[in-house]
LOLO-631099 format. One line per 5 residues: number of its first residue (from 0); their letters; for each residue x, y, z of C-alpha. Coordinates in nm, 3 decimals, m for minus. Layout:
! residues N
NUM	a	X Y Z ~ ...
This chain:
! residues 480
0	miypf	m7.506 1.189 2.162 ~ m7.138 1.283 2.117 ~ m6.939 1.225 2.433 ~ m6.679 1.487 2.531 ~ m6.382 1.265 2.437
5	nkflt	m6.528 1.183 2.094 ~ m6.612 1.549 2.041 ~ m6.253 1.645 2.130 ~ m6.119 1.373 1.896 ~ m6.340 1.494 1.609
10	itiiv	m6.227 1.855 1.652 ~ m5.863 1.742 1.674 ~ m5.888 1.542 1.350 ~ m6.044 1.841 1.170 ~ m5.772 2.075 1.300
15	itsac	m5.492 1.834 1.205 ~ m5.641 1.774 0.860 ~ m5.681 2.146 0.800 ~ m5.325 2.206 0.917 ~ m5.193 1.940 0.678
20	yaqlp	m5.392 2.090 0.392 ~ m5.262 2.437 0.480 ~ m4.903 2.323 0.417 ~ m4.982 2.233 0.056 ~ m4.928 2.504 m0.207
25	ysvaf	m5.240 2.400 m0.396 ~ m5.443 2.406 m0.074 ~ m5.344 2.767 m0.016 ~ m5.418 2.856 m0.378 ~ m5.757 2.687 m0.371
30	ercrt	m5.855 2.853 m0.041 ~ m5.789 3.190 m0.205 ~ m5.998 3.084 m0.501 ~ m6.280 2.950 m0.283 ~ m6.300 3.269 m0.077
35	dplll	m6.275 3.503 m0.374 ~ m6.567 3.751 m0.349 ~ m6.669 3.684 m0.710 ~ m6.688 3.307 m0.648 ~ m6.861 3.299 m0.310
40	sshla	m7.200 3.217 m0.463 ~ m7.063 2.946 m0.692 ~ m7.036 2.571 m0.632 ~ m6.677 2.446 m0.620 ~ m6.521 2.101 m0.594
45	fqvre	m6.155 2.004 m0.583 ~ m5.983 1.674 m0.512 ~ m5.619 1.568 m0.545 ~ m5.467 1.220 m0.518 ~ m5.121 1.075 m0.536
50	vvsgn	m5.147 0.862 m0.848 ~ m4.934 0.567 m0.737 ~ m5.086 0.518 m0.391 ~ m5.432 0.657 m0.464 ~ m5.419 0.852 m0.136
55	vtydw	m5.630 1.167 m0.131 ~ m5.412 1.466 m0.038 ~ m5.679 1.735 m0.065 ~ m6.057 1.734 m0.084 ~ m6.323 2.002 m0.101
60	ngnkn	m6.673 1.884 m0.190 ~ m6.516 1.582 m0.359 ~ m6.832 1.374 m0.317 ~ m7.066 1.634 m0.463 ~ m7.197 1.575 m0.814
65	mvpas	m7.100 1.864 m1.039 ~ m7.173 1.951 m1.402 ~ m6.843 1.843 m1.565 ~ m6.873 1.996 m1.915 ~ m6.613 1.848 m2.154
70	tlkli	m6.405 1.686 m1.880 ~ m6.663 1.408 m1.915 ~ m6.481 1.314 m2.236 ~ m6.216 1.157 m2.010 ~ m6.471 0.898 m1.899
75	ttasa	m6.573 0.827 m2.258 ~ m6.221 0.803 m2.400 ~ m6.079 0.602 m2.109 ~ m6.373 0.362 m2.136 ~ m6.329 0.335 m2.513
80	vgilg	m5.963 0.240 m2.472 ~ m6.058 m0.025 m2.217 ~ m6.365 m0.170 m2.391 ~ m6.287 m0.124 m2.762 ~ m5.907 m0.143 m2.750
85	adfkf	m5.643 0.106 m2.865 ~ m5.615 m0.056 m3.209 ~ m5.989 m0.050 m3.274 ~ m6.093 0.094 m3.610 ~ m6.439 0.179 m3.736
90	etqla	m6.543 m0.003 m4.052 ~ m6.774 0.135 m4.322 ~ m6.877 m0.105 m4.596 ~ m6.987 m0.063 m4.956 ~ m7.200 m0.360 m5.060
95	ytgti	m7.488 m0.477 m5.275 ~ m7.772 m0.725 m5.243 ~ m7.919 m0.935 m5.521 ~ m7.737 m1.030 m5.839 ~ m7.564 m0.859 m6.131
100	dsisg	m7.666 m0.962 m6.484 ~ m7.333 m0.977 m6.662 ~ m7.492 m0.942 m7.006 ~ m7.706 m0.631 m6.947 ~ m7.496 m0.490 m6.661
105	tlngn	m7.805 m0.470 m6.440 ~ m7.786 m0.492 m6.062 ~ m8.110 m0.653 m5.950 ~ m8.089 m0.533 m5.593 ~ m7.977 m0.237 m5.385
110	lyllg	m7.641 m0.071 m5.346 ~ m7.564 m0.018 m4.977 ~ m7.337 0.195 m4.764 ~ m7.327 0.037 m4.420 ~ m7.227 0.270 m4.138
115	ngdpt	m7.090 0.160 m3.802 ~ m7.067 0.500 m3.636 ~ m6.730 0.623 m3.767 ~ m6.717 0.993 m3.667 ~ m6.407 1.055 m3.880
120	wgsfr	m6.563 0.941 m4.209 ~ m6.510 1.221 m4.460 ~ m6.356 1.446 m4.194 ~ m6.146 1.743 m4.302 ~ m5.892 1.633 m4.040
125	yktlp	m5.794 1.330 m4.247 ~ m5.685 1.378 m4.608 ~ m5.859 1.074 m4.755 ~ m6.230 1.141 m4.797 ~ m6.461 1.234 m4.963
130	qffds	m6.243 1.250 m5.278 ~ m6.105 0.907 m5.199 ~ m6.457 0.770 m5.159 ~ m6.569 0.915 m5.492 ~ m6.285 0.749 m5.683
135	ilvsq	m6.334 0.416 m5.506 ~ m6.709 0.413 m5.569 ~ m6.672 0.501 m5.937 ~ m6.396 0.246 m5.990 ~ m6.599 m0.031 m5.823
140	ikklk	m6.908 0.046 m6.033 ~ m6.692 0.025 m6.347 ~ m6.519 m0.290 m6.223 ~ m6.855 m0.461 m6.172 ~ m6.973 m0.324 m6.512
145	ikkin	m7.296 m0.196 m6.361 ~ m7.500 0.009 m6.608 ~ m7.836 m0.001 m6.432 ~ m7.960 m0.056 m6.077 ~ m8.305 m0.214 m6.040
150	gaivv	m8.321 m0.095 m5.683 ~ m8.199 0.199 m5.481 ~ m7.902 0.352 m5.307 ~ m7.950 0.269 m4.939 ~ m7.761 0.381 m4.633
155	dasaf	m7.785 0.122 m4.356 ~ m7.779 0.318 m4.028 ~ m7.908 0.033 m3.811 ~ m7.597 0.004 m3.591 ~ m7.722 0.304 m3.392
160	dqnpi	m8.071 0.398 m3.283 ~ m8.265 0.657 m3.480 ~ m8.238 0.925 m3.208 ~ m7.903 1.098 m3.264 ~ m7.930 1.367 m2.996
165	pdyys	m7.859 1.291 m2.628 ~ m8.122 1.387 m2.372 ~ m8.099 1.737 m2.229 ~ m7.891 1.890 m2.508 ~ m7.972 2.260 m2.518
170	wsdmg	m8.197 2.383 m2.800 ~ m7.941 2.658 m2.868 ~ m7.668 2.395 m2.925 ~ m7.810 2.118 m3.141 ~ m7.844 2.310 m3.467
175	nyygt	m7.480 2.417 m3.453 ~ m7.182 2.210 m3.566 ~ m7.060 2.139 m3.212 ~ m7.408 2.012 m3.114 ~ m7.457 1.756 m3.390
180	gayal	m7.585 1.413 m3.303 ~ m7.403 1.085 m3.366 ~ m7.541 0.868 m3.644 ~ m7.435 0.524 m3.764 ~ m7.326 0.705 m4.080
185	nvhen	m7.161 1.041 m4.020 ~ m7.003 1.247 m4.295 ~ m6.759 1.541 m4.280 ~ m6.823 1.553 m3.903 ~ m7.186 1.632 m3.993
190	lyyld	m7.074 1.984 m4.073 ~ m7.198 2.238 m4.324 ~ m7.090 2.597 m4.373 ~ m7.343 2.879 m4.379 ~ m7.225 3.191 m4.561
195	lqpng	m7.376 3.521 m4.449 ~ m7.338 3.878 m4.570 ~ m7.309 4.138 m4.292 ~ m7.427 4.494 m4.352 ~ m7.416 4.811 m4.144
200	vndst	m7.402 4.783 m3.766 ~ m7.743 4.678 m3.626 ~ m7.870 4.603 m3.977 ~ m7.999 4.264 m4.089 ~ m7.780 4.007 m4.265
205	vvlgt	m7.829 3.810 m4.584 ~ m7.808 3.430 m4.621 ~ m7.583 3.365 m4.921 ~ m7.597 2.985 m4.918 ~ m7.453 2.668 m4.771
210	rpsls	m7.150 2.455 m4.848 ~ m7.228 2.186 m4.949 ~ m7.550 2.302 m5.111 ~ m7.848 2.199 m4.897 ~ m8.224 2.241 m4.930
215	ldfan	m8.274 2.418 m4.597 ~ m8.535 2.679 m4.511 ~ m8.383 2.962 m4.305 ~ m8.564 3.218 m4.091 ~ m8.282 3.468 m4.057
220	kiktg	m8.288 3.704 m3.757 ~ m7.909 3.748 m3.735 ~ m7.803 4.113 m3.705 ~ m7.474 4.282 m3.786 ~ m7.264 4.361 m3.479
225	qigsg	m6.968 4.589 m3.424 ~ m6.643 4.529 m3.613 ~ m6.442 4.267 m3.424 ~ m6.738 4.154 m3.212 ~ m6.690 3.794 m3.325
230	dnafi	m6.926 3.507 m3.398 ~ m7.229 3.536 m3.171 ~ m7.473 3.367 m3.407 ~ m7.672 3.053 m3.332 ~ m7.849 2.805 m3.558
235	yggpf	m8.163 2.653 m3.408 ~ m8.304 2.328 m3.543 ~ m8.330 1.960 m3.468 ~ m8.234 1.644 m3.659 ~ m8.437 1.534 m3.965
240	dnfry	m8.583 1.887 m3.994 ~ m8.491 2.118 m4.282 ~ m8.614 2.435 m4.109 ~ m8.347 2.646 m3.939 ~ m8.396 2.957 m3.725
245	lqgti	m8.098 3.195 m3.714 ~ m8.039 3.437 m3.428 ~ m7.759 3.648 m3.282 ~ m7.493 3.870 m3.439 ~ m7.194 3.852 m3.671
250	pagks	m6.932 4.126 m3.702 ~ m6.940 4.406 m3.958 ~ m6.643 4.469 m4.184 ~ m6.641 4.154 m4.396 ~ m6.813 4.081 m4.726
255	iftik	m6.879 3.719 m4.623 ~ m6.890 3.572 m4.274 ~ m6.919 3.196 m4.231 ~ m7.070 3.002 m3.940 ~ m7.091 2.625 m3.891
260	galpn	m7.411 2.421 m3.876 ~ m7.504 2.058 m3.810 ~ m7.635 1.854 m4.104 ~ m7.996 1.765 m4.019 ~ m7.976 1.414 m4.169
265	pplym	m7.622 1.294 m4.257 ~ m7.725 0.939 m4.363 ~ m7.983 1.071 m4.609 ~ m7.742 1.336 m4.731 ~ m7.492 1.062 m4.812
270	anyih	m7.755 0.842 m4.982 ~ m7.849 1.134 m5.208 ~ m7.482 1.213 m5.272 ~ m7.406 0.857 m5.388 ~ m7.725 0.849 m5.597
275	qliin	m7.618 1.162 m5.787 ~ m7.257 1.048 m5.817 ~ m7.363 0.723 m5.984 ~ m7.613 0.893 m6.213 ~ m7.327 1.118 m6.326
280	qqvki	m7.155 0.799 m6.446 ~ m7.447 0.737 m6.682 ~ m7.583 0.457 m6.463 ~ m7.962 0.441 m6.438 ~ m8.117 0.390 m6.094
285	dkmpf	m8.474 0.264 m6.068 ~ m8.569 0.396 m5.722 ~ m8.502 0.699 m5.503 ~ m8.236 0.672 m5.230 ~ m8.333 0.613 m4.869
290	vtyep	m8.202 0.530 m4.521 ~ m8.290 0.218 m4.323 ~ m8.263 0.170 m3.948 ~ m8.344 m0.200 m3.978 ~ m8.052 m0.444 m4.031
295	itqkk	m8.017 m0.599 m4.376 ~ m8.157 m0.952 m4.377 ~ m8.059 m1.041 m4.737 ~ m7.716 m1.172 m4.819 ~ m7.487 m0.879 m4.889
300	niiyq	m7.185 m0.882 m5.117 ~ m6.905 m0.662 m4.986 ~ m6.748 m0.446 m5.255 ~ m6.514 m0.236 m5.043 ~ m6.434 m0.168 m4.677
305	fysps	m6.326 0.170 m4.545 ~ m6.135 0.189 m4.216 ~ m6.104 0.480 m3.978 ~ m5.783 0.591 m3.809 ~ m5.702 0.391 m3.496
310	lkeii	m5.881 0.459 m3.170 ~ m5.554 0.597 m3.035 ~ m5.567 0.873 m3.297 ~ m5.939 0.932 m3.247 ~ m5.921 0.980 m2.870
315	tqtnh	m5.626 1.218 m2.913 ~ m5.836 1.434 m3.145 ~ m6.131 1.399 m2.906 ~ m5.936 1.524 m2.605 ~ m5.714 1.778 m2.780
320	ksinl	m5.985 1.942 m2.990 ~ m6.279 1.854 m2.761 ~ m6.486 1.719 m3.050 ~ m6.832 1.639 m2.920 ~ m6.929 1.419 m3.216
325	yaeal	m6.630 1.190 m3.161 ~ m6.720 1.141 m2.796 ~ m7.087 1.073 m2.871 ~ m6.998 0.825 m3.144 ~ m6.758 0.644 m2.909
330	lktig	m7.024 0.620 m2.639 ~ m7.278 0.469 m2.880 ~ m7.013 0.238 m3.025 ~ m6.938 0.106 m2.677 ~ m7.310 0.033 m2.645
335	yrvyr	m7.310 m0.138 m2.983 ~ m7.004 m0.348 m2.901 ~ m7.145 m0.469 m2.568 ~ m7.522 m0.482 m2.633 ~ m7.541 m0.493 m3.017
340	lgtin	m7.728 m0.162 m3.047 ~ m7.565 0.177 m3.032 ~ m7.768 0.389 m2.794 ~ m7.671 0.642 m2.527 ~ m7.831 0.427 m2.257
345	ngvka	m7.647 0.113 m2.368 ~ m7.318 0.301 m2.377 ~ m7.371 0.443 m2.028 ~ m7.475 0.101 m1.896 ~ m7.160 m0.059 m2.040
350	ikayw	m6.934 0.214 m1.898 ~ m7.080 0.185 m1.549 ~ m7.037 m0.193 m1.554 ~ m6.679 m0.163 m1.682 ~ m6.567 0.075 m1.408
355	gkknv	m6.766 m0.108 m1.143 ~ m6.541 m0.409 m1.200 ~ m6.244 m0.180 m1.133 ~ m6.394 m0.057 m0.805 ~ m6.481 0.288 m0.936
360	dfnnv	m6.830 0.360 m0.804 ~ m7.050 0.509 m1.078 ~ m7.376 0.439 m0.895 ~ m7.440 0.803 m0.805 ~ m7.315 0.945 m1.135
365	nlydg	m7.559 1.107 m1.378 ~ m7.446 1.042 m1.735 ~ m7.662 1.161 m2.024 ~ m7.409 1.191 m2.305 ~ m7.049 1.116 m2.396
370	sglsp	m6.924 1.469 m2.457 ~ m7.035 1.670 m2.155 ~ m7.248 1.913 m2.356 ~ m7.562 1.827 m2.160 ~ m7.594 2.044 m1.846
375	angis	m7.781 1.759 m1.674 ~ m7.466 1.548 m1.633 ~ m7.344 1.512 m1.275 ~ m7.007 1.365 m1.173 ~ m6.805 1.414 m0.857
380	arvft	m6.439 1.510 m0.838 ~ m6.389 1.189 m0.638 ~ m6.513 0.972 m0.926 ~ m6.287 1.157 m1.169 ~ m5.969 1.121 m0.959
385	nmihk	m6.044 0.761 m0.870 ~ m6.099 0.672 m1.236 ~ m5.782 0.833 m1.367 ~ m5.588 0.689 m1.071 ~ m5.710 0.343 m1.175
390	myndk	m5.608 0.415 m1.534 ~ m5.247 0.455 m1.414 ~ m5.235 0.084 m1.331 ~ m5.389 m0.013 m1.665 ~ m5.156 m0.148 m1.934
395	kfnif	m5.312 0.103 m2.176 ~ m5.236 0.400 m1.952 ~ m4.977 0.558 m2.181 ~ m5.222 0.566 m2.472 ~ m5.479 0.745 m2.257
400	feslp	m5.221 0.972 m2.091 ~ m5.070 1.081 m2.422 ~ m5.415 1.168 m2.559 ~ m5.443 1.455 m2.310 ~ m5.346 1.813 m2.399
405	vaaqs	m5.028 1.949 m2.240 ~ m5.030 2.280 m2.054 ~ m4.883 2.570 m2.257 ~ m4.823 2.329 m2.547 ~ m5.126 2.170 m2.711
410	gtlsn	m5.499 2.148 m2.760 ~ m5.733 2.339 m2.533 ~ m5.449 2.394 m2.281 ~ m5.212 2.567 m2.525 ~ m5.251 2.906 m2.353
415	lckgt	m5.264 2.778 m1.995 ~ m4.991 2.787 m1.727 ~ m4.726 2.946 m1.949 ~ m4.390 3.011 m1.780 ~ m4.471 2.799 m1.472
420	lasnn	m4.374 2.457 m1.339 ~ m4.699 2.324 m1.484 ~ m4.593 2.425 m1.835 ~ m4.512 2.122 m2.052 ~ m4.588 1.909 m1.744
425	lraks	m4.958 1.916 m1.659 ~ m5.183 1.704 m1.883 ~ m5.556 1.752 m1.852 ~ m5.894 1.782 m2.018 ~ m6.066 2.116 m1.986
430	gninn	m6.440 2.177 m1.982 ~ m6.644 2.490 m2.044 ~ m7.016 2.542 m2.099 ~ m7.248 2.809 m1.957 ~ m7.145 2.878 m1.596
435	vtayt	m6.923 2.570 m1.586 ~ m6.542 2.552 m1.585 ~ m6.348 2.235 m1.508 ~ m6.008 2.068 m1.539 ~ m5.923 1.703 m1.471
440	gyvkn	m5.586 1.540 m1.528 ~ m5.232 1.474 m1.408 ~ m4.932 1.680 m1.301 ~ m4.592 1.604 m1.145 ~ m4.481 1.824 m0.855
445	kagvl	m4.127 1.944 m0.775 ~ m4.068 1.637 m0.559 ~ m4.136 1.415 m0.860 ~ m4.469 1.286 m0.728 ~ m4.735 1.234 m0.994
450	lcfsi	m5.070 1.375 m0.883 ~ m5.414 1.345 m1.036 ~ m5.675 1.612 m0.976 ~ m6.021 1.736 m1.063 ~ m6.133 2.095 m1.009
455	ianqy	m6.482 2.210 m1.107 ~ m6.682 2.532 m1.076 ~ m7.058 2.553 m1.135 ~ m7.311 2.833 m1.119 ~ m7.077 3.131 m1.098
460	scdns	m7.201 3.473 m1.197 ~ m6.870 3.626 m1.306 ~ m6.708 3.601 m1.648 ~ m6.576 3.261 m1.754 ~ m6.229 3.404 m1.818
465	yvikq	m6.206 3.515 m1.455 ~ m6.272 3.161 m1.328 ~ m6.008 3.023 m1.564 ~ m5.751 3.269 m1.426 ~ m5.830 3.168 m1.067
470	fekvl	m5.814 2.798 m1.152 ~ m5.487 2.852 m1.337 ~ m5.331 2.965 m1.008 ~ m5.439 2.639 m0.847 ~ m5.307 2.433 m1.137
475	nalae	m4.973 2.613 m1.117 ~ m4.957 2.542 m0.744 ~ m5.014 2.170 m0.804 ~ m4.677 2.158 m0.981 ~ m4.490 2.320 m0.690
């Protein structure tokens, strides 16, 4: 039973709180957004805190779990900075087992490439591999005077589990470049290019080939769309499977149109690549290449060690370009560092324990990947703002803060908030998947107060661009 005085007190608190909220520019902007006729059926959440004090200055559904899309990468990258360290670098080793007969030049053993999850290995974003790898491998084979290998080329992928794809990834995502899984040995961001030939509008298309050349079996149902209609093609297929189903449309008007796919088995691709590279040096190899997911028990002799860019560089690319592979590899690497096996579950377990020690409650959070691509993820705006508020007091805050895109300047925010107080001020991670739009980050208002915020929309029926425009008004108001 609520007694009259308590009932009066409750109503008074609600009225006072609403009145305080009403005085805030972002409160007014969000109320307009929330009551927009096109968003009435959607689920919205919005929370704002003062970063220094941690005081919540606005809250709407802040405790409700929402699908976060790529804003989840903030959890992964912040956790990676805290658990792995800003100077952390991935290490990939070239090694052999057995012995080398100096007279005959025979390696009586296997030649290994040992992966530790580096998502940047061979990436087009870094001008070092694969050409650098080729020259190193050839020079080391010549240095060791190997003329024959009584063994095989083996990729050791045992640092991670054999299941590269997080639970609940969409079938329409995982065959495409952005939906690749994270392996202990990744190469060229697990990317291949599929060249297609469009024809007349509504006509079928022709598969011209892949780059690099792959032995894939395509069932091509992609049609030719209108000129300027863009890339609306999807590649369907899972890991370790060479069958690919193609569906959707590509635009007319070009002789060749290229889409991006996910390599079905990057470790095996690399084992085959090394095998052929060495054969081209007139070195005989006794056995066919293969991949192992069991750790090497024999003594290994390290020939060369490759190092990735620093974690600081990797998380900047992750947050600026929203690279799913980088986030998934970081999550598994966290699991490997803490529990000695890189799995999604181990990574999530380590992250929850890490933030629990910092009094950020992850107990009711649903984490199924590191990138936010899975629609089953569920995180509240409260957890987001509390986490990035806690990051402010961390000695590694600047590294995390500077990894975030800047409104109207960089990354996925380069076209957002132009000509406003939020321009070149607001730093945030954006997130967009089907019927999900989200932004989480920091902004300084006119009074010089640094705020952190999280705004999320789920299950809207209007166009994604409309939601972005409405959210942009709220983000602009945060800077007032």
